[in-house]
C-alpha positions as a LaTeX table, in Angstrom:
\begin{tabular}{lrrr}
\hline
Residue & $x$ (\AA) & $y$ (\AA) & $z$ (\AA) \\
\hline
Unk1 & 5.58 & $-6.48$ & $-0.61$ \\
Unk2 & 8.54 & $-4.58$ & 0.86 \\
Unk3 & 10.83 & $-5.79$ & $-1.91$ \\
Unk4 & 8.43 & $-4.58$ & $-4.60$ \\
Unk5 & 8.26 & $-1.15$ & $-2.99$ \\
Unk6 & 12.04 & $-1.03$ & $-2.55$ \\
Unk7 & 12.53 & $-1.80$ & $-6.24$ \\
Unk8 & 10.14 & 0.95 & $-7.36$ \\
Unk9 & 9.30 & 3.36 & $-4.51$ \\
Unk10 & 6.41 & 5.76 & $-4.86$ \\
Unk11 & 6.99 & 8.96 & $-2.93$ \\
Unk12 & 4.48 & 9.83 & $-0.19$ \\
Unk13 & 2.27 & 6.77 & $-0.75$ \\
Unk14 & 0.81 & 4.91 & 2.20 \\
Unk15 & $-0.24$ & 1.25 & 1.98 \\
Unk16 & $-1.87$ & $-1.34$ & 4.18 \\
Unk17 & 0.42 & $-4.33$ & 4.55 \\
Unk18 & $-1.97$ & $-6.64$ & 6.36 \\
Unk19 & $-2.88$ & $-10.16$ & 5.51 \\
Unk20 & $-6.17$ & $-9.29$ & 3.88 \\
Unk21 & $-8.60$ & $-12.19$ & 3.75 \\
Unk22 & $-5.79$ & $-14.26$ & 2.26 \\
Unk23 & $-3.97$ & $-14.87$ & 5.53 \\
Unk24 & $-6.40$ & $-14.00$ & 8.29 \\
Unk25 & $-6.29$ & $-15.89$ & 11.55 \\
Unk26 & $-7.52$ & $-15.46$ & 15.10 \\
Unk27 & $-5.08$ & $-15.94$ & 17.95 \\
Unk28 & $-7.03$ & $-19.05$ & 19.01 \\
Unk29 & $-6.71$ & $-20.49$ & 15.49 \\
Unk30 & $-2.98$ & $-19.70$ & 15.53 \\
Unk31 & $-2.53$ & $-21.48$ & 18.86 \\
Unk32 & $-4.34$ & $-24.56$ & 17.58 \\
Unk33 & $-2.28$ & $-24.61$ & 14.39 \\
Unk34 & 0.98 & $-24.19$ & 16.31 \\
Unk35 & 0.03 & $-27.11$ & 18.55 \\
Unk36 & $-0.68$ & $-29.23$ & 15.48 \\
Unk37 & 2.58 & $-28.25$ & 13.79 \\
Unk38 & 4.74 & $-28.84$ & 16.86 \\
Unk39 & 2.88 & $-31.82$ & 18.30 \\
Unk40 & 3.02 & $-30.04$ & 21.65 \\
Unk41 & 0.44 & $-28.41$ & 23.84 \\
Unk42 & 1.12 & $-24.70$ & 24.26 \\
Unk43 & 0.67 & $-23.06$ & 27.65 \\
Unk44 & $-1.54$ & $-20.03$ & 27.26 \\
Unk45 & $-4.37$ & $-18.16$ & 28.91 \\
Unk46 & $-7.28$ & $-16.25$ & 27.48 \\
Unk47 & $-8.72$ & $-13.04$ & 28.86 \\
Unk48 & $-12.33$ & $-12.45$ & 27.85 \\
Unk49 & $-12.12$ & $-8.66$ & 28.21 \\
Unk50 & $-10.67$ & $-6.74$ & 25.28 \\
Unk51 & $-7.77$ & $-4.40$ & 25.82 \\
Unk52 & $-8.63$ & $-0.77$ & 25.09 \\
Unk53 & $-6.75$ & $-0.66$ & 21.80 \\
Unk54 & $-7.75$ & $-4.12$ & 20.50 \\
Unk55 & $-9.66$ & $-4.44$ & 17.24 \\
Unk56 & $-12.49$ & $-6.92$ & 17.37 \\
Unk57 & $-11.87$ & $-7.80$ & 13.73 \\
Unk58 & $-9.44$ & $-6.38$ & 11.22 \\
Unk59 & $-8.80$ & $-7.23$ & 7.60 \\
Unk60 & $-6.15$ & $-5.20$ & 5.81 \\
Unk61 & $-7.08$ & $-3.87$ & 2.38 \\
Unk62 & $-4.13$ & $-4.26$ & 0.01 \\
Unk63 & $-5.95$ & $-3.30$ & $-3.19$ \\
Unk64 & $-4.17$ & 0.06 & $-3.45$ \\
Unk65 & $-0.78$ & $-1.64$ & $-3.25$ \\
Unk66 & $-1.87$ & $-4.25$ & $-5.78$ \\
Unk67 & $-3.02$ & $-1.53$ & $-8.17$ \\
Unk68 & 0.40 & 0.15 & $-7.96$ \\
Unk69 & 2.42 & $-3.08$ & $-8.04$ \\
Unk70 & 0.46 & $-5.43$ & $-10.26$ \\
Unk71 & 3.22 & $-8.08$ & $-10.32$ \\
Unk72 & 2.97 & $-8.54$ & $-6.53$ \\
Unk73 & 0.85 & $-11.30$ & $-5.01$ \\
Unk74 & 0.71 & $-13.20$ & $-1.74$ \\
Unk75 & 3.20 & $-16.03$ & $-1.46$ \\
Unk76 & 2.30 & $-17.37$ & 1.97 \\
Unk77 & $-0.84$ & $-18.17$ & 3.90 \\
Unk78 & $-1.04$ & $-18.66$ & 7.66 \\
Unk79 & $-0.20$ & $-22.36$ & 7.39 \\
Unk80 & 3.02 & $-21.69$ & 5.45 \\
Unk81 & 4.03 & $-18.77$ & 7.66 \\
Unk82 & 3.67 & $-20.79$ & 10.86 \\
Unk83 & 5.35 & $-23.83$ & 9.32 \\
Unk84 & 8.35 & $-21.61$ & 8.53 \\
Unk85 & 8.41 & $-20.18$ & 12.06 \\
Unk86 & 8.24 & $-23.66$ & 13.62 \\
Unk87 & 11.00 & $-24.94$ & 11.31 \\
Unk88 & 13.25 & $-21.98$ & 12.18 \\
Unk89 & 12.69 & $-22.50$ & 15.92 \\
Unk90 & 13.30 & $-26.24$ & 15.59 \\
Unk91 & 16.68 & $-25.57$ & 13.92 \\
Unk92 & 17.85 & $-23.29$ & 16.75 \\
Unk93 & 20.38 & $-24.84$ & 19.15 \\
\hline
\end{tabular}
């Protein structure tokens, strides 16, 4: 998304850059997936109360960006993103 904009910037435009429904994930789903990908249990805690600024649910709307940059499309879903993160962390000394 950033590369597309860099190649052909549109002055004073504002875009959502969220995952849309394509790569949505709750933090609990992300924890479970990370545990599956690493084969390790993560140490975490869950607080039932929302923080003041937390969204209960948020899905970014990227249709405006897609209408301006019709060649752009999602390349990664949550699975691929987290696989890449785990691989990068595994390679670290």
